[in-house]
C-alpha positions in Angstrom: 0.0 0.0 0.0 1.4 3.4 -1.0 2.3 5.8 1.8 2.4 9.6 1.8 4.8 11.8 3.7 3.1 12.1 7.1 4.0 15.7 8.1 3.2 17.2 4.7 -0.1 15.3 4.4 -1.3 16.2 7.9 -0.6 19.9 7.3 -2.5 19.9 4.0 -5.5 18.0 5.3 -5.6 20.1 8.4 -5.5 23.3 6.4 -8.3 22.2 4.1 -10.7 21.3 7.0 -9.8 24.4 9.0 -10.7 26.5 6.0 -14.0 24.6 5.5 -14.9 25.1 9.2 -14.1 28.8 9.1 -16.1 29.3 5.8 -19.2 27.6 7.1 -18.8 24.6 4.9 -19.1 22.2 7.8 -22.9 22.7 7.9 -23.1 21.8 4.2 -21.0 18.7 4.9 -23.5 17.6 7.5 -26.4 18.1 5.1 -24.6 16.5 2.2 -23.3 13.5 4.1 -26.1 13.1 6.6 -28.4 10.8 4.7 -25.7 8.2 3.9 -23.9 8.7 7.3 -27.1 7.9 9.1 -27.5 4.6 7.2 -23.9 3.6 8.2 -24.4 4.8 11.8 -27.5 2.7 12.1 -25.6 -0.4 11.0 -23.4 -0.1 14.1 -26.4 -0.7 16.4 -25.1 1.7 19.1 -26.7 0.7 22.4 -26.7 1.8 26.1 -23.2 1.5 27.7 -21.5 1.5 24.3 -18.2 3.3 23.9 -18.3 5.1 20.5 -15.6 6.8 18.5 -16.0 9.0 15.4 -12.7 9.5 13.5 -12.8 12.8 11.6 -15.9 14.0 13.4 -16.2 17.4 11.7 -18.9 19.4 13.4 -19.8 16.4 15.6 -23.2 15.5 14.2 -22.6 11.7 14.3 -21.2 12.0 17.9 -24.4 13.7 18.9 -26.4 10.9 17.3 -24.5 8.4 19.4 -24.8 10.5 22.6 -28.6 10.8 22.1 -28.9 7.0 22.0 -28.6 6.7 25.8 -27.0 8.8 28.6 -24.8 5.8 29.3 -23.2 5.9 25.8 -19.6 7.4 25.9 -19.4 9.2 22.6 -16.0 10.6 21.5 -15.1 12.5 18.4 -11.6 13.3 17.1 -10.6 15.6 14.2 -7.3 17.0 12.9 -8.9 20.4 12.5 -8.9 22.6 15.7 -11.6 24.7 14.1 -13.9 21.7 13.5 -13.4 20.6 17.1 -14.2 24.0 18.4 -17.4 24.1 16.2 -18.4 20.6 17.4 -18.1 21.7 21.1 -20.1 24.8 20.3 -22.9 22.8 18.7 -23.0 20.1 21.4 -25.1 21.4 24.3 -26.8 19.4 27.0 -25.0 16.2 26.1 -22.3 15.6 28.8 -21.6 12.1 27.4 -20.3 13.7 24.1 -16.7 14.9 24.0 -14.2 16.0 21.4 -10.4 16.0 21.0 -8.2 17.5 18.4 -5.6 15.2 16.9 -4.5 13.3 13.9 -5.3 9.6 13.5 -3.7 7.2 14.2 -1.1 9.3 16.0 -3.5 10.6 18.7 -3.1 8.9 22.1 -6.4 7.3 23.1 -4.9 5.6 26.1 -5.5 2.1 24.9 -9.3 2.7 25.1 -11.5 0.0 23.6 -14.6 1.0 21.7 -17.7 -1.0 20.9 -18.3 0.9 17.7 -16.1 3.2 15.5 -17.4 5.3 12.7 -15.6 7.3 10.0 -17.0 9.3 7.0 -14.7 10.5 4.3 -11.5 10.2 6.2 -9.5 7.1 5.6 -8.3 7.8 2.1 -6.5 10.8 3.5 -4.3 8.8 5.9 -0.6 8.8 5.2 -0.5 5.0 5.9 -3.9 3.4 5.3 -2.8 0.0 6.5 -1.5 1.4 9.8 -4.7 3.3 10.3 -6.9 0.3 9.8 -4.6 -1.7 12.2 -5.1 1.0 14.8 -8.8 0.8 14.4 -8.6 -3.0 15.0 -6.6 -2.4 18.1 -9.0 0.2 19.4 -12.1 -2.1 19.0 -13.2 -4.3 21.8 -13.5 -8.0 20.7 -16.6 -8.2 18.5 -16.7 -4.4 18.0 -17.6 -2.9 14.7 -16.1 -0.3 12.4 -18.3 1.6 9.8 -16.2 3.3 7.1 -17.8 5.4 4.4 -16.0 6.9 1.4 -17.1 8.8 -1.6 -13.6 8.7 -3.2 -13.2 5.2 -4.6 -12.3 3.7 -8.0 -15.9 2.9 -9.1 -16.9 6.5 -8.6 -15.4 8.2 -11.6 -16.8 11.6 -10.6 -14.5 11.6 -7.6 -11.2 11.0 -9.4 -10.3 14.7 -9.8 -10.5 15.4 -6.1 -6.8 15.0 -5.2 -5.9 17.6 -7.8 -8.8 19.8 -7.0 -7.8 20.0 -3.3 -4.1 19.6 -3.6 -4.1 16.6 -1.2 -2.9 13.1 -1.7 -5.6 10.4 -1.5 -5.7 6.6 -1.7 -7.9 5.5 -4.6 -9.1 2.0 -3.9 -11.8 -0.2 -5.5 -14.5 -1.8 -3.4 -12.6 -5.1 -3.5 -9.3 -3.4 -2.4 -11.1 -1.8 0.6 -12.1 -5.3 1.6 -8.6 -6.6 1.2 -7.2 -3.7 3.3 -9.7 -4.4 6.1 -8.7 -8.1 6.1 -4.9 -7.3 6.2 -5.6 -5.3 9.3 -7.4 -8.2 11.0 -10.9 -6.9 10.5 -13.6 -9.3 9.2 -15.7 -7.7 6.5 -19.3 -8.1 7.7 -20.9 -6.0 5.0 -20.1 -3.9 2.0 -22.6 -2.0 -0.2 -23.4 1.3 -1.8 -25.4 3.9 0.2 -27.5 6.4 -1.8 -28.8 9.8 -0.9 -32.5 10.4 -1.5 -33.3 12.4 -4.6 -35.5 15.3 -3.7 -38.0 16.8 -6.2 -36.3 19.2 -8.5 -32.9 18.1 -7.6 -30.6 17.2 -10.5 -29.3 13.7 -10.6 -25.7 13.2 -9.3 -23.4 10.4 -8.4 -24.9 10.6 -4.8 -28.1 9.1 -6.3 -26.6 6.9 -9.0 -23.2 5.6 -7.9 -23.5 6.3 -4.2 -21.1 6.2 -1.3 -19.1 3.0 -0.5 -19.9 1.6 2.9 -17.7 -1.1 4.4 -18.5 -2.7 7.8 -15.6 -4.4 9.6 -15.6 -6.4 12.8 -12.8 -7.3 15.2 -13.1 -11.1 15.8 -14.5 -12.0 19.2 -12.0 -13.1 21.9 -13.1 -16.7 21.6 -12.0 -17.0 18.0 
């Protein structure tokens, strides 16, 4: 698996998302990603007493969904952008079981925490070392825990292929099959993989969100007995 220069990549990705947070684009990301993110989040089956982690939480909307599930859920969001983390904290009120930290993944120290469910939307193709990132997810999951990964930048979505040049950021372009292989190399069992589609509203022009869709892969850490 190709690797990117870690420091340069982190700076570029951080700068992109800091600018998006400052320009108000985070709200648009929530609206644009929300319908598919909710489908992936629901597949995790977050329940009372779960420990939940969102890698690349943006303005925190998925962390808030998890926190709303039950007061006993411990919902954590991390993001490389300090501006996104500040916005997430500002938008999260009355939910003491939701918290946020700024840091890059997988370098951030999560103190060997184990999570029952981990979520990520539009993040993992940015990682300097994708294999190391997926292995870190595996290590953070409790035995039997699940990881929901959603990407819009993938080989079968031709409309996404210009994004690295458009943003000036390196990205891993994998096919659906290659995502499964990457999960398996990291010790994650692939429990599900499918396309998630955004609903087409009346008057809305057709786009890849409705025809090609987002790629959703659900991985599980094998239970301790296996």
